[in-house]
N, C-alpha and C positions, 0 to 999 in steps of 0.2 A: 124731848130735848129741851134744854133751857131756852133756846132761841124761840121755839114755838110757843112756850109759855109766856115769854116776854112780849112777843109780837102779836099773839092771839091767832097766828096762822103759821104754817110751815114756811120757811124762807124758800125762795126759788133757786138761789145760788149760794155758794159757800166759798169764800176766799181762802185759798191755801197756798203755802209755799211749796215749790218743787225744787229740790236740791238745797241743802243747807241744814243747819242744826235743828230747825223746827219744821222739817219737810213733811209732806203728806205721808201717812202711814197706811199703805194699801190694805194690809191685813186687818187693821182695826177700823178703818173709816169707810172703805168701799161699800160693804154690805149695808150698813145703816143708811148711808146717803142714797144708795140705789133704791132701797125700799121706800124711802121718803120722797123719792123723785126730786132730789136736790142736786143741781148741777154744780160743777166746779169752776170757779173763777181763779185761774192759775197765775201765780206771780213767782218769778225766779228770785230767790233770796240772794241778792248780790248788791250790797250798798257801799262796799269799802273801796272799790276801784273803778267806779263808773266814770271817773275823770281821766282814765288812762287811754291807751291808743286802740287802733283797729284790731291788732292781733289779740289783745287781751279781751276785747269785746267778743271777737269771733270764738275764742276758746270758751268763754263763759256761756255764750249762746248755745254752742254745741253741747256743752255739758248739761245745761238746763233743759234743752229740747230732748236730749236722751233720757233724762230723769222723768220728764212728763210722759213720754211715750212708753217707757218701760213700766211706769206705775199703772197705767191704764190699759196698755196692750195695743199693739198696732192694729190687729184684726178688729178689736172692739171699736177703736176710733174710726177705722175705715167704714165699718157698718153703720156708724152714726153720721156719715157724710164726709168725714176726712178733712174738715176745715175748722180750726179752732183758734180762739184768741190765746195769747200768752203775753204777760206784761213784765217789763223790766222794772225792778224795784228801785226807785230813786227817792231816797228819804231826805227830808229837810230837818236836820237837827244838829246838835253839837257834835262836831267831829265828822259829820257826814259830808262827803264830797259832792260837788255838782256834776251833772252829766257833761261829757265832752262829745262834740259832734262825731269824731272818729270812732270813739267807743261804740256809740249807738249804731253807726254804719256797720261795724263789724258784728255786733250782737244781732241786729235785725236780719242781716244777710244770713248769718249762721242758723238762726231758728227757722227762717222761712225755707231754706234749702236743705235742712237736715235730713228729711225723709222723703222719698219719692212718692209714697202713698198717702202720707198724712201731711197736710199743709198747715203749718202753724203761722198765725197772723200776728206779727209783732205789734205791740203797743207799749205804753208807758204808764206806770203808776207814779204820780208825783204830786207835790203840794201846789195848790193854786197860787201860792205866793213865791214859788221858786222861779224867779225871773231868769236866773242864770241858766238853769236847765231847760227852761222853755225856749230861750234864744238858741241854745245848742241844738235842741231838737229841730227847730226851724231851719238851722243851717244844714243839718244832716239831711233833712227832707229835700232841701234845695239842691243837694249833691246827689240825689237819687235814692236815698234810703226810704224804705217803706214804713209807714205807720198807719195801722188800721183803727186805732182808737186810743183814747185816754181814760184813765181811771184817776179821778182828781180827789185829793184830800183837802177838805175845807170845812172846819168843824164848827157846828153849832154848840156842841158840848164835848168837853175833853176832861178825862180823869174825874168822872162823876159817878155816883152810885145810880144804878138803874132805877131804883125806887124814887129818885128825885128828879127825873127827867121824863118828858112825854115819850111814849112808845110809838105813837102813830107816826106815819111817814110825814115828813115836812113837805111843803110845796117845793117842787123841783127848782133847784138853783136859788133857793131862798137866800136873800142878801148877797146874791151873786157869788156864793161860796164855791160853786162848781165851775166858775169861769176863771181860767188862767189869767193872771195879771197882764202877761204879755199875750195878746190875742191875735195871732196872724189869721188870715182867712182859712188856713187849713185846720184850725182848731175850733170849729163851731160848737159852742156849748149847748145850743138849743136846736141842733140839727135834727131833721127827720129822715135823713138819708145816710145809710151805711156806706162806708168806703168799700169799693169792690176791687180796687187795684193798689191801695196803700198810699195814694197820692194826697188824700185828705185824712184828717185825724180827728174825727168828732169825739166829743166827750160822751162816753158810753155809760160810765158809772161814776157816782158821787159818794165818797165816804164822808158822811155828814156828822157822825159821832165817833170819837176815838177813846180807847182805854176805858170803856164803861164796865163797871163792876156790879155783879149780882151777889157778891159775898164770897163766891168760890171760884169764879172765872172772870177773866178780863176779855173783852171782845170789842170789835169795831162794828159799826152799822153802816150799810151801804144801800143805795138804791139805784135802779136802772133809769136811764133817761126815758121818760114816758113819751117823748115825742117820736121815738124810734119804734119800729115794728118789733114788738116783744118777742114774737115767735122767731123772727130772723136773728135776733141777738142771742136768744137762748139756744138756738140751733148751733151757734158757734161756741157754746160752752158744753163740755162733755158731761154726760151722765156716767158716773163711775160704774164699773162692772159689778155684778153681784158677788164675785169672788176674785181673788188675786189672779192676774194673768200669768201665763207661762212666759218667762223671760227668754228671749232669743239670744243666744250667745254671740259674741263677736266672732266673725269668720276670719280665721287665719289660715292661710294656705300651708299645707304640710311640705310643699316643695321647697327645697333649698338650693336647687341646682343653678338658679339664675341670680343668686345673691353671693356676695363675698363670704368667705369662710367665717363661721360664727354668727351668721345672719340667716334669716329665712323670709320668704316672700309674703307680702300682705297686699290685698287689694283695697284701695280707698273706697269707702261707702259714702252715700249722699250725706252732705252736711258735716263731714268729719274734718278735723284739723289735726296737725301733727301733735299738738299739746294734748288734745283729747284722746288720740290714739295711744299716746304714751301712757296716760293715766289708766285708760280702760284695758289695754292689752298687756301693759308692762307693770302697772302698779304705781301708786303715788310715790313721788320722789324721783321718778325716772325722767330725765330731761328730754325734750323733744329733739334736741340736737344729737341724741344717740341713734336716731333713725336716719337712714341714708336713702339716696336715690338708688334705683336699681343697678346703676353702673358703679355704685360704691361711693359716689361723690356726696359730700355733706350738703344738706339744705342750708341755704341762706334765708334770711327773713323774707327777702323778695320772692325766692322760689317757693318757700313754704306758703306764702299768701296766695300763690297760684295753683295750689293743690287741686287736682281734678278728680272727679268721680271716675272710678275704674283704673286710676293710675297705680301701677305696681311700685311698691316701695319695699325697703328691707328693714326688718326689725331685729334687734339683738336676740340672741338665742334664748335668753331667759324669759322673753315675752311669750305668753301663751295665747 
């Protein structure tokens, strides 16, 4: 692999998008990463609406959690301990929005509660200089949102040829580039303690080089906070399976006797939202407002936000 040639050793983790146009390809990537014992550092590819509200964050979180677990397999993740980091992608660039507190609250709650067997630990990938998003995350945490760690981008080199920059790891947090400019007590950049309940958000990873070219590929370079217990951090990054997992289908009840005519019954699963159910069971383009309560009454935004695990709802007949 090019990364091994450049670094002189195999990387211990590999950052990959889950959900989006550049998402992880299970069939192509799982086997070689498994054989090389390289773990996955997952980030949800969603940078265009992180400034929106709770419901939008909840829908995106549900979709990204679903993509991650489907790609690696629920049983495979449970066998590795069942507790893994996942990061929200908050970019800082031209046209990219800053994070809103409500969006993060919805997103973090959705990923953490999506699956009863696999617990995803929400965190944020963001620039060290993104003071707006840092303040928003602080406000979300103050309102009860969970954040288990940060992945901070602060570049020593950017848009450079690999042959023209040093390949050895820099000193951790060199020039304070891994330290968010807004630094509440819940963002310790040199912490030696992992968050166990999401109330603190230490800097776990530092992306110190960006858009590095070796002639055929562009890549970023990241390092783990050396003050932390390496084994404990890596345990929260999944090793891909040696082959693609069998995807479990969405469960839709065949009974239609308890729903209005033209509808059939569906039972809400952990972490699901109406928007996510509409996409997964009914297909893209189906509005969540086409789903009703069991008594035939439409959902409001307020009742949709209180969707409960095991709640019976009614889907249009075309949904499978």
